[in-house]
N, CA and C atoms as an extended XYZ file, in Angstrom:
261
Properties=species:S:1:pos:R:3:atomname:S:1:resname:S:1:resid:I:1 pbc="F F F"
N       -11.014        0.762      -37.810 N   MET     1
C       -11.170        1.144      -36.427 CA  MET     1
C        -9.882        1.795      -35.940 C   MET     1
N       -10.014        2.905      -35.297 N   GLN     2
C        -8.862        3.656      -34.833 CA  GLN     2
C        -8.637        3.388      -33.349 C   GLN     2
N        -7.361        3.222      -32.954 N   LYS     3
C        -7.021        2.958      -31.560 CA  LYS     3
C        -6.871        4.289      -30.812 C   LYS     3
N        -7.540        4.411      -29.690 N   VAL     4
C        -7.476        5.623      -28.881 CA  VAL     4
C        -6.323        5.468      -27.894 C   VAL     4
N        -5.451        6.461      -27.871 N   ILE     5
C        -4.293        6.416      -26.984 CA  ILE     5
C        -4.605        7.230      -25.734 C   ILE     5
N        -4.406        6.615      -24.604 N   ASN     6
C        -4.615        7.287      -23.329 CA  ASN     6
C        -3.311        7.976      -22.934 C   ASN     6
N        -3.310        9.290      -22.912 N   SER     7
C        -2.086       10.039      -22.643 CA  SER     7
C        -1.610        9.866      -21.198 C   SER     7
N        -2.506        9.563      -20.274 N   SER     8
C        -2.090        9.387      -18.883 CA  SER     8
C        -1.287        8.107      -18.698 C   SER     8
N        -1.487        7.129      -19.556 N   MET     9
C        -0.730        5.886      -19.449 CA  MET     9
C         0.673        6.054      -20.025 C   MET     9
N         0.861        7.033      -20.913 N   ASP    10
C         2.163        7.249      -21.529 CA  ASP    10
C         3.145        7.920      -20.568 C   ASP    10
N         2.648        8.678      -19.625 N   LYS    11
C         3.514        9.394      -18.702 CA  LYS    11
C         3.982        8.454      -17.592 C   LYS    11
N         5.245        8.557      -17.263 N   VAL    12
C         5.817        7.743      -16.195 CA  VAL    12
C         5.799        8.575      -14.913 C   VAL    12
N         5.179        8.024      -13.895 N   LYS    13
C         5.117        8.729      -12.622 CA  LYS    13
C         6.411        8.508      -11.857 C   LYS    13
N         6.937        9.558      -11.216 N   PRO    14
C         8.158        9.376      -10.432 CA  PRO    14
C         7.853        8.559       -9.179 C   PRO    14
N         8.772        7.704       -8.820 N   LYS    15
C         8.604        6.888       -7.625 CA  LYS    15
C         9.030        7.705       -6.412 C   LYS    15
N         8.151        7.782       -5.439 N   ILE    16
C         8.416        8.550       -4.226 CA  ILE    16
C         8.881        7.598       -3.143 C   ILE    16
N         9.995        7.919       -2.534 N   ASN    17
C        10.521        7.123       -1.438 CA  ASN    17
C         9.820        7.563       -0.154 C   ASN    17
N         9.055        6.679        0.440 N   MET    18
C         8.241        7.037        1.605 CA  MET    18
C         8.989        6.891        2.930 C   MET    18
N        10.149        6.264        2.909 N   THR    19
C        10.899        6.109        4.147 CA  THR    19
C        12.213        6.861        4.042 C   THR    19
N        12.662        7.367        5.151 N   THR    20
C        13.915        8.101        5.205 CA  THR    20
C        14.874        7.342        6.100 C   THR    20
N        16.063        7.082        5.599 N   LYS    21
C        17.080        6.434        6.428 CA  LYS    21
C        17.844        7.518        7.159 C   LYS    21
N        18.026        7.339        8.453 N   GLY    22
C        18.743        8.339        9.234 CA  GLY    22
C        17.847        9.499        9.617 C   GLY    22
N        18.469       10.581       10.004 N   PHE    23
C        17.737       11.747       10.475 CA  PHE    23
C        17.386       12.664        9.313 C   PHE    23
N        16.249       13.326        9.421 N   SER    24
C        15.858       14.281        8.393 CA  SER    24
C        16.130       15.691        8.908 C   SER    24
N        15.996       16.668        8.040 N   ARG    25
C        16.245       18.045        8.438 CA  ARG    25
C        15.109       18.603        9.283 C   ARG    25
N        14.005       17.891        9.389 N   LYS    26
C        12.880       18.344       10.217 CA  LYS    26
C        13.028       17.863       11.653 C   LYS    26
N        14.150       17.272       11.963 N   GLN    27
C        14.385       16.776       13.308 CA  GLN    27
C        15.506       17.561       13.961 C   GLN    27
N        15.288       17.945       15.201 N   VAL    28
C        16.296       18.647       15.979 CA  VAL    28
C        16.809       17.666       17.017 C   VAL    28
N        18.103       17.398       16.986 N   ILE    29
C        18.708       16.434       17.901 CA  ILE    29
C        19.322       17.186       19.069 C   ILE    29
N        18.937       16.784       20.278 N   VAL    30
C        19.489       17.367       21.487 CA  VAL    30
C        20.311       16.270       22.167 C   VAL    30
N        21.647       16.339       22.057 N   PRO    31
C        22.475       15.293       22.672 CA  PRO    31
C        22.270       15.268       24.178 C   PRO    31
N        22.098       14.058       24.688 N   MET    32
C        21.795       13.935       26.110 CA  MET    32
C        22.096       12.509       26.553 C   MET    32
N        22.474       12.350       27.800 N   ASN    33
C        22.677       11.034       28.395 CA  ASN    33
C        21.361       10.264       28.344 C   ASN    33
N        21.428        8.972       28.079 N   ASN    34
C        20.223        8.159       27.905 CA  ASN    34
C        19.347        8.146       29.158 C   ASN    34
N        19.947        8.100       30.333 N   ASP    35
C        19.151        8.089       31.576 CA  ASP    35
C        18.405        9.411       31.770 C   ASP    35
N        19.073       10.520       31.484 N   ILE    36
C        18.438       11.826       31.599 CA  ILE    36
C        17.349       11.979       30.548 C   ILE    36
N        17.605       11.461       29.347 N   ALA    37
C        16.619       11.547       28.262 CA  ALA    37
C        15.349       10.784       28.614 C   ALA    37
N        15.492        9.615       29.226 N   LYS    38
C        14.311        8.834       29.619 CA  LYS    38
C        13.505        9.552       30.693 C   LYS    38
N        14.188       10.244       31.588 N   GLU    39
C        13.500       11.016       32.620 CA  GLU    39
C        12.797       12.236       32.008 C   GLU    39
N        13.453       12.854       31.019 N   PHE    40
C        12.913       14.021       30.328 CA  PHE    40
C        11.646       13.659       29.549 C   PHE    40
N        11.628       12.489       28.952 N   ILE    41
C        10.524       12.085       28.066 CA  ILE    41
C         9.241       11.796       28.859 C   ILE    41
N         9.333       11.596       30.153 N   LYS    42
C         8.138       11.331       30.963 CA  LYS    42
C         7.165       12.501       30.929 C   LYS    42
N         7.670       13.715       30.780 N   ASN    43
C         6.828       14.916       30.706 CA  ASN    43
C         6.860       15.502       29.301 C   ASN    43
N         6.862       14.655       28.301 N   SER    44
C         7.042       15.121       26.920 CA  SER    44
C         5.917       16.052       26.463 C   SER    44
N         4.697       15.821       26.901 N   SER    45
C         3.599       16.691       26.460 CA  SER    45
C         3.772       18.116       26.983 C   SER    45
N         4.235       18.268       28.215 N   SER    46
C         4.470       19.615       28.734 CA  SER    46
C         5.679       20.261       28.057 C   SER    46
N         6.685       19.463       27.706 N   HIS    47
C         7.851       20.001       26.999 CA  HIS    47
C         7.468       20.481       25.598 C   HIS    47
N         6.627       19.726       24.914 N   ILE    48
C         6.147       20.137       23.585 CA  ILE    48
C         5.369       21.448       23.699 C   ILE    48
N         4.520       21.561       24.709 N   ALA    49
C         3.742       22.790       24.906 CA  ALA    49
C         4.659       23.979       25.164 C   ALA    49
N         5.706       23.779       25.974 N   ASN    50
C         6.652       24.862       26.257 CA  ASN    50
C         7.445       25.253       25.014 C   ASN    50
N         7.868       24.271       24.234 N   ILE    51
C         8.615       24.546       22.999 CA  ILE    51
C         7.735       25.326       22.033 C   ILE    51
N         6.487       24.886       21.851 N   ASN    52
C         5.589       25.573       20.921 CA  ASN    52
C         5.237       26.978       21.404 C   ASN    52
N         5.145       27.168       22.702 N   CYS    53
C         4.884       28.499       23.257 CA  CYS    53
C         6.067       29.430       22.966 C   CYS    53
N         7.277       28.913       23.144 N   ALA    54
C         8.473       29.723       22.853 CA  ALA    54
C         8.571       30.044       21.369 C   ALA    54
N         8.232       29.071       20.501 N   LEU    55
C         8.261       29.314       19.055 CA  LEU    55
C         7.205       30.341       18.648 C   LEU    55
N         6.054       30.298       19.312 N   LYS    56
C         4.993       31.270       19.024 CA  LYS    56
C         5.414       32.669       19.464 C   LYS    56
N         6.137       32.753       20.582 N   THR    57
C         6.604       34.034       21.098 CA  THR    57
C         7.536       34.727       20.113 C   THR    57
N         8.400       33.952       19.449 N   ILE    58
C         9.325       34.561       18.477 CA  ILE    58
C         8.706       34.640       17.082 C   ILE    58
N         7.406       34.338       16.991 N   LYS    59
C         6.642       34.429       15.739 CA  LYS    59
C         7.208       33.525       14.646 C   LYS    59
N         7.522       32.298       15.036 N   SER    60
C         8.043       31.309       14.095 CA  SER    60
C         6.889       30.507       13.501 C   SER    60
N         7.064       30.033       12.281 N   ASN    61
C         6.068       29.158       11.650 CA  ASN    61
C         6.314       27.697       11.989 C   ASN    61
N         7.388       27.408       12.687 N   THR    62
C         7.735       26.041       13.052 CA  THR    62
C         6.925       25.605       14.263 C   THR    62
N         6.467       24.344       14.224 N   ILE    63
C         5.724       23.757       15.336 CA  ILE    63
C         6.365       22.413       15.666 C   ILE    63
N         6.609       22.177       16.940 N   ALA    64
C         7.136       20.886       17.379 CA  ALA    64
C         5.989       19.886       17.423 C   ALA    64
N         6.161       18.764       16.715 N   ASP    65
C         5.102       17.751       16.653 CA  ASP    65
C         5.215       16.731       17.778 C   ASP    65
N         6.381       16.148       17.943 N   PHE    66
C         6.554       15.179       19.022 CA  PHE    66
C         8.022       15.014       19.367 C   PHE    66
N         8.269       14.400       20.509 N   ILE    67
C         9.616       14.151       21.020 CA  ILE    67
C         9.766       12.645       21.198 C   ILE    67
N        10.937       12.124       20.845 N   HIS    68
C        11.236       10.735       21.177 CA  HIS    68
C        12.706       10.586       21.523 C   HIS    68
N        13.032        9.486       22.185 N   VAL    69
C        14.391        9.220       22.646 CA  VAL    69
C        15.083        8.312       21.645 C   VAL    69
N        16.320        8.645       21.351 N   ASP    70
C        17.157        7.829       20.479 CA  ASP    70
C        18.477        7.596       21.217 C   ASP    70
N        19.335        6.794       20.643 N   SER    71
C        20.626        6.524       21.274 CA  SER    71
C        21.495        7.780       21.351 C   SER    71
N        21.232        8.759       20.503 N   LYS    72
C        22.017        9.993       20.482 CA  LYS    72
C        21.470       11.046       21.446 C   LYS    72
N        20.256       10.882       21.924 N   GLY    73
C        19.645       11.853       22.826 CA  GLY    73
C        18.176       12.003       22.528 C   GLY    73
N        17.660       13.202       22.686 N   ILE    74
C        16.256       13.488       22.419 CA  ILE    74
C        16.130       14.067       21.020 C   ILE    74
N        15.133       13.615       20.291 N   ILE    75
C        14.890       14.108       18.943 CA  ILE    75
C        13.521       14.773       18.922 C   ILE    75
N        13.507       16.047       18.541 N   ILE    76
C        12.269       16.818       18.440 CA  ILE    76
C        11.930       16.926       16.965 C   ILE    76
N        10.786       16.394       16.572 N   THR    77
C        10.350       16.432       15.183 CA  THR    77
C         9.432       17.621       14.980 C   THR    77
N         9.720       18.416       13.946 N   THR    78
C         8.960       19.634       13.675 CA  THR    78
C         8.210       19.512       12.357 C   THR    78
N         7.340       20.469       12.095 N   ASN    79
C         6.539       20.440       10.874 CA  ASN    79
C         7.327       20.911        9.657 C   ASN    79
N         8.391       21.677        9.848 N   ASN    80
C         9.244       22.096        8.741 CA  ASN    80
C        10.672       22.268        9.242 C   ASN    80
N        11.567       22.585        8.349 N   VAL    81
C        12.973       22.721        8.702 CA  VAL    81
C        13.150       23.933        9.612 C   VAL    81
N        13.828       23.734       10.732 N   SER    82
C        14.020       24.804       11.701 CA  SER    82
C        15.154       25.725       11.265 C   SER    82
N        14.966       27.005       11.509 N   SER    83
C        16.016       27.978       11.216 CA  SER    83
C        16.890       28.151       12.453 C   SER    83
N        17.943       28.906       12.293 N   GLY    84
C        18.844       29.159       13.428 CA  GLY    84
C        18.165       29.889       14.557 C   GLY    84
N        17.260       30.802       14.234 N   SER    85
C        16.561       31.539       15.295 CA  SER    85
C        15.567       30.637       16.035 C   SER    85
N        15.034       29.616       15.343 N   ASP    86
C        14.120       28.677       16.008 CA  ASP    86
C        14.852       27.836       17.042 C   ASP    86
N        16.093       27.496       16.723 N   LEU    87
C        16.840       26.651       17.646 CA  LEU    87
C        17.165       27.409       18.912 C   LEU    87
């Protein structure tokens, strides 16, 4: 009797790290006082719409996904790494 070798079991899959420590390159940090940032975040949906409208105007492929407040200021998370012209 011959043993059948499964080639998919022989290959080692790379382990993907699903969490990122610190900030990623897809995040744009806007330094701001914490009190002003909390006031700014109240209208976050309109700010996202304005940011995406401006990005569309310059024909960028970048889209702002969401905004949140951190101790450093406001962080805008995008779908890909922003270029200098996007900023």
